[in-house]
VOPARO-400852 format. One record per residue (C-alpha): residue number from 1; residue in three letters; x, y, z. Coordinates in nm, 2 decimals, always signed. Example, Ala and Ser with C-alpha at 12.3 -4.5 7.8 and 13.67 -1.06 7.14 Angstrom:
// VOPARO-400852
+--------+------+--------+--------+--------+
| dodren | seke |      X |      Y |      Z |
+--------+------+--------+--------+--------+
|      1 |  ala |  +1.23 |  -0.45 |  +0.78 |
|      2 |  ser |  +1.37 |  -0.11 |  +0.71 |
+--------+------+--------+--------+--------+
END
This chain:
// VOPARO-400852
+--------+------+--------+--------+--------+
| dodren | seke |      X |      Y |      Z |
+--------+------+--------+--------+--------+
|      1 |  met | +16.56 |  +1.20 |  -7.04 |
|      2 |  glu | +16.55 |  +0.95 |  -7.36 |
|      3 |  lys | +16.30 |  +0.90 |  -7.61 |
|      4 |  cys | +16.23 |  +0.58 |  -7.78 |
|      5 |  ser | +15.97 |  +0.38 |  -7.97 |
|      6 |  ile | +15.80 |  +0.06 |  -7.96 |
|      7 |  asn | +15.68 |  -0.10 |  -8.29 |
|      8 |  tyr | +15.40 |  -0.32 |  -8.26 |
|      9 |  glu | +15.29 |  -0.63 |  -8.52 |
|     10 |  asn | +14.99 |  -0.44 |  -8.62 |
|     11 |  gly | +15.22 |  -0.16 |  -8.74 |
|     12 |  glu | +15.12 |  +0.10 |  -8.49 |
|     13 |  thr | +15.44 |  +0.29 |  -8.30 |
|     14 |  glu | +15.41 |  +0.41 |  -7.95 |
|     15 |  asp | +15.64 |  +0.66 |  -7.82 |
|     16 |  ile | +15.79 |  +0.64 |  -7.45 |
|     17 |  ile | +16.01 |  +0.88 |  -7.26 |
|     18 |  lys | +16.25 |  +0.73 |  -7.01 |
|     19 |  tyr | +16.34 |  +0.97 |  -6.73 |
|     20 |  asp | +16.67 |  +0.96 |  -6.52 |
|     21 |  pro | +16.62 |  +0.70 |  -6.26 |
|     22 |  ile | +16.54 |  +0.82 |  -5.88 |
|     23 |  ser | +16.77 |  +0.69 |  -5.61 |
|     24 |  ile | +16.63 |  +0.55 |  -5.30 |
|     25 |  glu | +16.90 |  +0.47 |  -5.03 |
|     26 |  gln | +16.79 |  +0.24 |  -4.75 |
|     27 |  asn | +17.00 |  +0.05 |  -4.50 |
|     28 |  asn | +17.31 |  +0.12 |  -4.73 |
|     29 |  ile | +17.16 |  -0.01 |  -5.02 |
|     30 |  lys | +17.07 |  +0.19 |  -5.33 |
|     31 |  tyr | +16.78 |  +0.12 |  -5.53 |
|     32 |  asp | +16.69 |  +0.30 |  -5.86 |
|     33 |  leu | +16.32 |  +0.39 |  -5.95 |
|     34 |  asn | +16.29 |  +0.37 |  -6.33 |
|     35 |  ile | +16.03 |  +0.61 |  -6.49 |
|     36 |  glu | +15.87 |  +0.60 |  -6.83 |
|     37 |  ile | +15.60 |  +0.79 |  -6.94 |
|     38 |  tyr | +15.41 |  +0.70 |  -7.25 |
|     39 |  glu | +15.06 |  +0.85 |  -7.40 |
|     40 |  asp | +14.88 |  +0.93 |  -7.06 |
|     41 |  asn | +15.04 |  +0.68 |  -6.82 |
|     42 |  ile | +15.35 |  +0.69 |  -6.60 |
|     43 |  thr | +15.53 |  +0.33 |  -6.51 |
|     44 |  leu | +15.73 |  +0.34 |  -6.21 |
|     45 |  leu | +15.96 |  +0.04 |  -6.20 |
|     46 |  ile | +16.24 |  -0.11 |  -5.95 |
|     47 |  asn | +16.44 |  -0.42 |  -6.09 |
|     48 |  asp | +16.71 |  -0.47 |  -5.86 |
|     49 |  lys | +16.86 |  -0.81 |  -5.98 |
|     50 |  gln | +17.13 |  -0.84 |  -5.68 |
|     51 |  gln | +16.83 |  -0.77 |  -5.41 |
|     52 |  phe | +16.52 |  -0.90 |  -5.62 |
|     53 |  pro | +16.68 |  -1.16 |  -5.87 |
|     54 |  ser | +16.34 |  -1.28 |  -6.03 |
|     55 |  val | +16.11 |  -1.01 |  -5.99 |
|     56 |  asp | +16.01 |  -0.67 |  -6.15 |
|     57 |  tyr | +15.80 |  -0.43 |  -5.92 |
|     58 |  asn | +15.61 |  -0.19 |  -6.10 |
|     59 |  arg | +15.29 |  +0.02 |  -6.12 |
|     60 |  thr | +15.13 |  +0.23 |  -6.41 |
|     61 |  met | +14.90 |  +0.52 |  -6.32 |
|     62 |  asn | +14.75 |  +0.82 |  -6.51 |
|     63 |  leu | +14.73 |  +1.15 |  -6.37 |
|     64 |  lys | +14.37 |  +1.10 |  -6.26 |
|     65 |  glu | +14.48 |  +0.82 |  -6.03 |
|     66 |  ile | +14.79 |  +1.01 |  -5.89 |
|     67 |  lys | +14.54 |  +1.30 |  -5.82 |
|     68 |  asn | +14.33 |  +1.03 |  -5.62 |
|     69 |  leu | +14.63 |  +0.92 |  -5.40 |
|     70 |  asn | +14.60 |  +1.25 |  -5.20 |
|     71 |  lys | +14.46 |  +1.56 |  -5.22 |
|     72 |  ile | +14.82 |  +1.73 |  -5.21 |
|     73 |  phe | +14.86 |  +1.60 |  -5.56 |
|     74 |  ser | +14.54 |  +1.77 |  -5.70 |
|     75 |  glu | +14.73 |  +2.09 |  -5.82 |
|     76 |  phe | +14.98 |  +1.84 |  -6.08 |
|     77 |  lys | +14.93 |  +1.96 |  -6.40 |
|     78 |  ser | +15.13 |  +1.69 |  -6.58 |
|     79 |  leu | +15.29 |  +1.37 |  -6.50 |
|     80 |  phe | +15.63 |  +1.51 |  -6.53 |
|     81 |  asn | +15.49 |  +1.74 |  -6.22 |
|     82 |  phe | +15.48 |  +1.39 |  -6.05 |
|     83 |  tyr | +15.83 |  +1.28 |  -6.16 |
|     84 |  glu | +15.97 |  +1.61 |  -6.02 |
|     85 |  tyr | +15.79 |  +1.57 |  -5.70 |
|     86 |  leu | +15.92 |  +1.23 |  -5.65 |
|     87 |  lys | +16.30 |  +1.36 |  -5.71 |
|     88 |  lys | +16.25 |  +1.61 |  -5.44 |
|     89 |  leu | +16.14 |  +1.34 |  -5.20 |
|     90 |  ser | +16.42 |  +1.14 |  -5.27 |
|     91 |  ala | +16.65 |  +1.43 |  -5.22 |
|     92 |  asp | +16.47 |  +1.48 |  -4.87 |
|     93 |  lys | +16.51 |  +1.14 |  -4.79 |
|     94 |  lys | +16.10 |  +1.10 |  -4.78 |
|     95 |  leu | +16.10 |  +0.83 |  -5.03 |
|     96 |  ile | +16.12 |  +0.51 |  -4.82 |
|     97 |  ile | +16.15 |  +0.13 |  -4.97 |
|     98 |  lys | +16.06 |  -0.13 |  -4.72 |
|     99 |  lys | +16.13 |  -0.52 |  -4.76 |
|    100 |  asn | +15.99 |  -0.82 |  -4.58 |
|    101 |  asn | +16.14 |  -1.16 |  -4.54 |
|    102 |  asn | +15.98 |  -1.28 |  -4.84 |
|    103 |  asn | +16.15 |  -1.01 |  -5.05 |
|    104 |  asn | +15.82 |  -0.82 |  -5.12 |
|    105 |  ile | +15.86 |  -0.45 |  -5.12 |
|    106 |  ser | +15.68 |  -0.13 |  -5.04 |
|    107 |  ile | +15.75 |  +0.22 |  -5.16 |
|    108 |  ile | +15.63 |  +0.47 |  -4.92 |
|    109 |  leu | +15.61 |  +0.86 |  -4.96 |
|    110 |  ser | +15.65 |  +0.99 |  -4.60 |
|    111 |  leu | +15.52 |  +1.33 |  -4.63 |
|    112 |  asp | +15.48 |  +1.42 |  -4.25 |
|    113 |  gln | +15.47 |  +1.22 |  -3.91 |
|    114 |  asn | +15.09 |  +1.14 |  -3.97 |
|    115 |  leu | +15.09 |  +1.09 |  -4.34 |
|    116 |  glu | +15.22 |  +0.81 |  -4.54 |
|    117 |  ile | +15.12 |  +0.71 |  -4.90 |
|    118 |  his | +15.18 |  +0.38 |  -5.06 |
|    119 |  leu | +15.31 |  +0.39 |  -5.41 |
|    120 |  phe | +15.37 |  +0.04 |  -5.44 |
|    121 |  pro | +15.16 |  -0.26 |  -5.27 |
|    122 |  lys | +15.36 |  -0.51 |  -5.08 |
|    123 |  thr | +15.35 |  -0.78 |  -5.36 |
|    124 |  lys | +15.40 |  -0.76 |  -5.72 |
|    125 |  asp | +15.03 |  -0.78 |  -5.81 |
|    126 |  ile | +14.91 |  -0.40 |  -5.83 |
|    127 |  glu | +14.54 |  -0.47 |  -5.88 |
|    128 |  met | +14.27 |  -0.37 |  -5.66 |
|    129 |  asn | +14.16 |  -0.67 |  -5.41 |
|    130 |  ile | +13.87 |  -0.82 |  -5.61 |
|    131 |  lys | +13.66 |  -0.85 |  -5.31 |
|    132 |  glu | +13.68 |  -0.46 |  -5.25 |
|    133 |  ile | +13.60 |  -0.40 |  -5.61 |
|    134 |  cys | +13.31 |  -0.64 |  -5.61 |
|    135 |  lys | +13.19 |  -0.46 |  -5.31 |
|    136 |  glu | +13.21 |  -0.11 |  -5.44 |
|    137 |  ile | +13.02 |  -0.22 |  -5.74 |
|    138 |  leu | +12.73 |  -0.36 |  -5.52 |
|    139 |  asp | +12.72 |  -0.06 |  -5.28 |
|    140 |  met | +12.69 |  +0.16 |  -5.61 |
|    141 |  lys | +12.41 |  -0.05 |  -5.74 |
|    142 |  glu | +12.23 |  -0.05 |  -5.42 |
|    143 |  lys | +12.25 |  +0.35 |  -5.39 |
|    144 |  ile | +12.15 |  +0.39 |  -5.74 |
|    145 |  lys | +11.83 |  +0.13 |  -5.66 |
|    146 |  glu | +11.73 |  +0.34 |  -5.35 |
|    147 |  ile | +11.76 |  +0.69 |  -5.51 |
|    148 |  asp | +11.53 |  +0.52 |  -5.80 |
|    149 |  val | +11.30 |  +0.39 |  -5.57 |
|    150 |  val | +11.24 |  +0.71 |  -5.38 |
|    151 |  lys | +11.19 |  +0.90 |  -5.71 |
|    152 |  lys | +10.93 |  +0.66 |  -5.82 |
|    153 |  glu | +10.74 |  +0.62 |  -5.48 |
|    154 |  asn | +10.76 |  +0.96 |  -5.33 |
|    155 |  lys | +10.62 |  +1.24 |  -5.55 |
|    156 |  glu | +10.63 |  +1.50 |  -5.27 |
|    157 |  leu | +11.01 |  +1.47 |  -5.30 |
|    158 |  lys | +11.02 |  +1.51 |  -5.65 |
|    159 |  ile | +11.18 |  +1.86 |  -5.65 |
|    160 |  lys | +11.45 |  +1.74 |  -5.39 |
|    161 |  ile | +11.53 |  +1.42 |  -5.58 |
|    162 |  glu | +11.58 |  +1.62 |  -5.90 |
|    163 |  glu | +11.87 |  +1.79 |  -5.73 |
|    164 |  gln | +12.03 |  +1.45 |  -5.65 |
|    165 |  asn | +12.05 |  +1.40 |  -6.05 |
|    166 |  asn | +12.40 |  +1.51 |  -6.06 |
|    167 |  glu | +12.50 |  +1.25 |  -5.82 |
|    168 |  ile | +12.31 |  +0.99 |  -6.00 |
|    169 |  ile | +12.46 |  +1.05 |  -6.34 |
|    170 |  phe | +12.80 |  +1.05 |  -6.17 |
|    171 |  leu | +12.73 |  +0.70 |  -5.98 |
|    172 |  lys | +12.59 |  +0.56 |  -6.29 |
|    173 |  asn | +12.88 |  +0.68 |  -6.51 |
|    174 |  ser | +13.15 |  +0.56 |  -6.23 |
|    175 |  leu | +12.95 |  +0.20 |  -6.22 |
|    176 |  asn | +12.95 |  +0.15 |  -6.59 |
|    177 |  tyr | +13.32 |  +0.22 |  -6.58 |
|    178 |  ile | +13.41 |  -0.02 |  -6.33 |
|    179 |  met | +13.19 |  -0.27 |  -6.45 |
|    180 |  asn | +13.36 |  -0.25 |  -6.82 |
|    181 |  lys | +13.70 |  -0.26 |  -6.69 |
|    182 |  ser | +13.91 |  -0.56 |  -6.64 |
|    183 |  ile | +14.05 |  -0.66 |  -6.31 |
|    184 |  ile | +14.29 |  -0.94 |  -6.47 |
|    185 |  ile | +14.45 |  -0.79 |  -6.78 |
|    186 |  lys | +14.67 |  -0.50 |  -6.74 |
|    187 |  glu | +14.66 |  -0.20 |  -7.00 |
|    188 |  asp | +15.01 |  -0.29 |  -7.14 |
|    189 |  glu | +14.91 |  -0.65 |  -7.20 |
|    190 |  lys | +14.58 |  -0.55 |  -7.39 |
|    191 |  lys | +14.83 |  -0.45 |  -7.70 |
|    192 |  ile | +14.95 |  -0.80 |  -7.75 |
|    193 |  ile | +14.62 |  -0.98 |  -7.72 |
|    194 |  phe | +14.43 |  -0.74 |  -7.91 |
|    195 |  ser | +14.68 |  -0.73 |  -8.20 |
|    196 |  glu | +14.65 |  -1.09 |  -8.23 |
|    197 |  ile | +14.25 |  -1.07 |  -8.26 |
|    198 |  glu | +14.28 |  -0.81 |  -8.52 |
|    199 |  lys | +14.52 |  -1.03 |  -8.72 |
|    200 |  lys | +14.29 |  -1.29 |  -8.70 |
|    201 |  ile | +13.97 |  -1.13 |  -8.77 |
|    202 |  asn | +14.12 |  -0.90 |  -9.03 |
|    203 |  lys | +13.94 |  -0.62 |  -8.86 |
|    204 |  lys | +14.01 |  -0.32 |  -8.64 |
|    205 |  ile | +13.88 |  -0.35 |  -8.29 |
|    206 |  lys | +13.62 |  -0.06 |  -8.20 |
|    207 |  lys | +13.56 |  -0.11 |  -7.85 |
|    208 |  ile | +13.54 |  -0.41 |  -7.59 |
|    209 |  lys | +13.22 |  -0.47 |  -7.37 |
|    210 |  lys | +13.22 |  -0.68 |  -7.05 |
|    211 |  ile | +12.94 |  -0.92 |  -7.07 |
|    212 |  tyr | +13.01 |  -1.13 |  -6.76 |
|    213 |  gln | +13.23 |  -1.14 |  -6.43 |
|    214 |  ala | +13.20 |  -1.43 |  -6.22 |
|    215 |  thr | +13.21 |  -1.27 |  -5.90 |
|    216 |  ile | +12.94 |  -1.02 |  -5.95 |
|    217 |  asp | +12.72 |  -1.26 |  -6.19 |
|    218 |  gly | +12.77 |  -1.60 |  -6.02 |
|    219 |  gly | +13.01 |  -1.83 |  -6.11 |
|    220 |  asp | +12.79 |  -2.13 |  -6.19 |
|    221 |  pro | +12.77 |  -2.24 |  -6.59 |
|    222 |  ile | +12.41 |  -2.13 |  -6.60 |
|    223 |  asn | +12.50 |  -1.79 |  -6.51 |
|    224 |  phe | +12.76 |  -1.78 |  -6.78 |
|    225 |  his | +12.52 |  -1.91 |  -7.06 |
|    226 |  asn | +12.26 |  -1.66 |  -6.95 |
|    227 |  lys | +12.51 |  -1.38 |  -7.02 |
|    228 |  cys | +12.71 |  -1.50 |  -7.31 |
|    229 |  asp | +12.52 |  -1.74 |  -7.54 |
|    230 |  asn | +12.50 |  -1.67 |  -7.92 |
|    231 |  ile | +12.77 |  -1.37 |  -7.88 |
|    232 |  ser | +13.04 |  -1.42 |  -8.13 |
|    233 |  asn | +13.39 |  -1.29 |  -8.09 |
|    234 |  thr | +13.43 |  -1.33 |  -7.70 |
|    235 |  leu | +13.76 |  -1.30 |  -7.50 |
|    236 |  val | +13.80 |  -1.52 |  -7.19 |
|    237 |  leu | +13.99 |  -1.38 |  -6.89 |
|    238 |  ile | +14.09 |  -1.62 |  -6.59 |
|    239 |  lys | +14.28 |  -1.55 |  -6.27 |
|    240 |  ser | +14.36 |  -1.87 |  -6.07 |
|    241 |  glu | +14.42 |  -1.90 |  -5.69 |
|    242 |  gly | +14.78 |  -1.91 |  -5.77 |
|    243 |  gln | +14.79 |  -1.58 |  -5.91 |
|    244 |  arg | +14.83 |  -1.71 |  -6.28 |
|    245 |  arg | +14.64 |  -1.52 |  -6.56 |
|    246 |  phe | +14.55 |  -1.67 |  -6.88 |
|    247 |  gly | +14.24 |  -1.71 |  -7.12 |
|    248 |  gly | +14.15 |  -1.75 |  -7.48 |
|    249 |  phe | +13.97 |  -1.59 |  -7.76 |
|    250 |  thr | +13.73 |  -1.76 |  -8.01 |
|    251 |  pro | +13.50 |  -1.58 |  -8.30 |
|    252 |  ile | +13.25 |  -1.90 |  -8.23 |
|    253 |  pro | +12.94 |  -1.81 |  -8.00 |
|    254 |  trp | +12.88 |  -2.00 |  -7.69 |
|    255 |  ile | +12.59 |  -2.23 |  -7.68 |
|    256 |  ser | +12.39 |  -2.44 |  -7.41 |
|    257 |  glu | +12.44 |  -2.78 |  -7.59 |
|    258 |  glu | +12.25 |  -3.03 |  -7.38 |
|    259 |  lys | +12.51 |  -3.35 |  -7.41 |
|    260 |  gly | +12.81 |  -3.15 |  -7.47 |
|    261 |  ile | +12.99 |  -3.12 |  -7.83 |
|    262 |  phe | +13.31 |  -3.01 |  -7.97 |
|    263 |  ile | +13.31 |  -2.73 |  -8.22 |
|    264 |  lys | +13.58 |  -2.68 |  -8.51 |
|    265 |  asp | +13.75 |  -2.42 |  -8.62 |
|    266 |  asn | +13.91 |  -2.48 |  -8.96 |
|    267 |  lys | +14.02 |  -2.13 |  -9.00 |
|    268 |  lys | +14.21 |  -2.14 |  -8.67 |
|    269 |  lys | +14.11 |  -1.82 |  -8.53 |
|    270 |  thr | +14.05 |  -1.94 |  -8.19 |
|    271 |  phe | +14.36 |  -1.91 |  -7.98 |
|    272 |  leu | +14.48 |  -1.92 |  -7.61 |
|    273 |  phe | +14.74 |  -1.72 |  -7.41 |
|    274 |  ser | +14.93 |  -1.67 |  -7.10 |
|    275 |  leu | +14.94 |  -1.31 |  -6.97 |
|    276 |  asp | +15.22 |  -1.38 |  -6.72 |
|    277 |  asn | +15.44 |  -1.53 |  -7.00 |
|    278 |  lys | +15.34 |  -1.32 |  -7.26 |
|    279 |  lys | +15.29 |  -1.60 |  -7.51 |
|    280 |  ile | +15.00 |  -1.68 |  -7.77 |
|    281 |  tyr | +14.92 |  -2.01 |  -7.80 |
|    282 |  gln | +14.79 |  -2.13 |  -8.18 |
|    283 |  leu | +14.52 |  -2.40 |  -8.25 |
|    284 |  lys | +14.69 |  -2.70 |  -8.40 |
|    285 |  asn | +14.36 |  -2.94 |  -8.35 |
|    286 |  val | +14.12 |  -2.76 |  -8.55 |
|    287 |  asn | +13.83 |  -3.03 |  -8.45 |
|    288 |  his | +13.85 |  -2.96 |  -8.09 |
|    289 |  ala | +13.88 |  -2.56 |  -8.07 |
|    290 |  val | +13.60 |  -2.53 |  -7.81 |
|    291 |  tyr | +13.36 |  -2.74 |  -7.61 |
|    292 |  his | +13.00 |  -2.62 |  -7.57 |
|    293 |  cys | +12.81 |  -2.78 |  -7.30 |
|    294 |  lys | +12.51 |  -2.63 |  -7.07 |
|    295 |  asn | +12.66 |  -2.77 |  -6.76 |
|    296 |  ser | +13.01 |  -2.63 |  -6.84 |
|    297 |  gly | +13.15 |  -2.26 |  -6.85 |
|    298 |  pro | +13.41 |  -2.17 |  -7.13 |
|    299 |  cys | +13.61 |  -2.47 |  -7.24 |
|    300 |  phe | +13.88 |  -2.47 |  -7.52 |
|    301 |  gly | +14.03 |  -2.80 |  -7.64 |
|    302 |  phe | +14.01 |  -3.17 |  -7.64 |
|    303 |  gly | +14.18 |  -3.29 |  -7.28 |
|    304 |  arg | +14.09 |  -2.96 |  -7.10 |
|    305 |  asp | +14.35 |  -2.72 |  -7.26 |
|    306 |  ile | +14.11 |  -2.46 |  -7.03 |
|    307 |  ala | +13.78 |  -2.60 |  -6.89 |
|    308 |  ile | +13.54 |  -2.49 |  -6.65 |
|    309 |  asp | +13.30 |  -2.74 |  -6.53 |
|    310 |  gly | +13.13 |  -2.59 |  -6.25 |
|    311 |  asn | +13.17 |  -2.30 |  -6.03 |
|    312 |  pro | +13.54 |  -2.23 |  -6.02 |
|    313 |  ile | +13.50 |  -1.96 |  -5.74 |
|    314 |  asn | +13.37 |  -2.21 |  -5.50 |
|    315 |  gly | +13.53 |  -2.53 |  -5.58 |
|    316 |  phe | +13.79 |  -2.70 |  -5.78 |
|    317 |  asn | +13.63 |  -2.69 |  -6.12 |
|    318 |  leu | +13.89 |  -2.50 |  -6.34 |
|    319 |  tyr | +14.12 |  -2.73 |  -6.52 |
|    320 |  thr | +14.43 |  -2.68 |  -6.75 |
|    321 |  asn | +14.62 |  -2.92 |  -6.96 |
|    322 |  gln | +14.83 |  -2.91 |  -7.28 |
|    323 |  asn | +14.65 |  -3.10 |  -7.56 |
|    324 |  ser | +14.49 |  -2.91 |  -7.87 |
|    325 |  tyr | +14.69 |  -2.59 |  -7.88 |
|    326 |  asp | +15.09 |  -2.56 |  -7.95 |
|    327 |  tyr | +15.24 |  -2.44 |  -7.61 |
|    328 |  gln | +15.60 |  -2.43 |  -7.75 |
|    329 |  gly | +15.73 |  -2.68 |  -7.49 |
|    330 |  asn | +15.63 |  -2.80 |  -7.15 |
|    331 |  asn | +15.80 |  -2.45 |  -7.00 |
|    332 |  his | +15.47 |  -2.28 |  -7.12 |
|    333 |  ser | +15.22 |  -2.37 |  -6.87 |
|    334 |  leu | +14.88 |  -2.17 |  -6.83 |
|    335 |  ser | +14.83 |  -2.23 |  -6.46 |
|    336 |  glu | +15.08 |  -2.28 |  -6.18 |
|    337 |  tyr | +15.10 |  -2.64 |  -6.27 |
|    338 |  asn | +15.24 |  -2.82 |  -6.55 |
|    339 |  gly | +15.02 |  -3.09 |  -6.74 |
|    340 |  his | +14.68 |  -3.18 |  -6.63 |
|    341 |  ser | +14.56 |  -2.97 |  -6.30 |
|    342 |  gln | +14.22 |  -2.91 |  -6.10 |
|    343 |  leu | +14.22 |  -2.55 |  -5.96 |
|    344 |  lys | +14.03 |  -2.26 |  -5.81 |
|    345 |  ala | +13.98 |  -1.95 |  -5.96 |
|    346 |  leu | +13.98 |  -1.60 |  -5.82 |
|    347 |  glu | +13.77 |  -1.45 |  -6.08 |
|    348 |  tyr | +13.70 |  -1.51 |  -6.46 |
|    349 |  glu | +13.56 |  -1.25 |  -6.70 |
|    350 |  val | +13.42 |  -1.25 |  -7.04 |
|    351 |  phe | +13.43 |  -0.96 |  -7.29 |
|    352 |  gln | +13.27 |  -0.91 |  -7.64 |
|    353 |  ile | +13.48 |  -0.78 |  -7.91 |
|    354 |  ile | +13.33 |  -0.54 |  -8.12 |
|    355 |  phe | +13.47 |  -0.44 |  -8.45 |
|    356 |  tyr | +13.45 |  -0.15 |  -8.71 |
+--------+------+--------+--------+--------+
END
């Protein structure tokens, strides 16, 4: 076990405990499952440069997520209990690794002949499938709506319905949590982006509030403007069809300009970023920080550094380019293509940043 600290630009320090790696032997190949515990999260990482020269496979979970994997984990009192359990499975050769022809891997907990738990998904992207999340949200909305309708229209069932109040409260709290949780940015990536925002605005972030999600609220520009217009300090997160994740922050409120207009940011508080590259791209052309048009979604920069000109979920209406922001060379493209590109998006979200 090794204790170490990470120092962030905002002066904050985070303690991380690195535990001894857990060995997995498969087909005469030995893999190391590295374990880190920080705050209330445990990170599991496989980084085998010989077998997987360009890929880190990792997953971060909290204790609640671990308990939800299977009821047998419900008795765990700490993340260290989970670590000890994985060591025992490894010793019993019940920690199995599988690899397909594309070098994508799965790590499986083989508890008995009829029970296997997939600890890692088959690919690097560990987020839940977007369509499954959206279906879960819509199902919750429908159930809440049905209960509320019954409660209003059937007075004779009032007593019975009141007994279901705990379920209603649980569903609404679960819905609020999922609705406000990003399915694009990971928890450890938030520190990089939030630190830059606090430095630009010179205030501490109190909370973030999701005000728009394309696959839920509708991907057309009119839906974006209905949810986001006249709101300052917004964070835009985009996931392209090629699994690239990027976006931008601006303190400038979005508006539905009839003919389209570029807005200045003389203080250079607007910036772009790539979550995959872990890079911040500063504004260099203050005259073209953002572009406002009622027929477009969020747009940054002259020449479409980031532009959504229609519905990017249904068509190739997402653009990326290198123009008004400093990309530190051509190797730091936002999307899966260098230079001007026309893409589709799997999802995009907008959050309002609220300060103290």
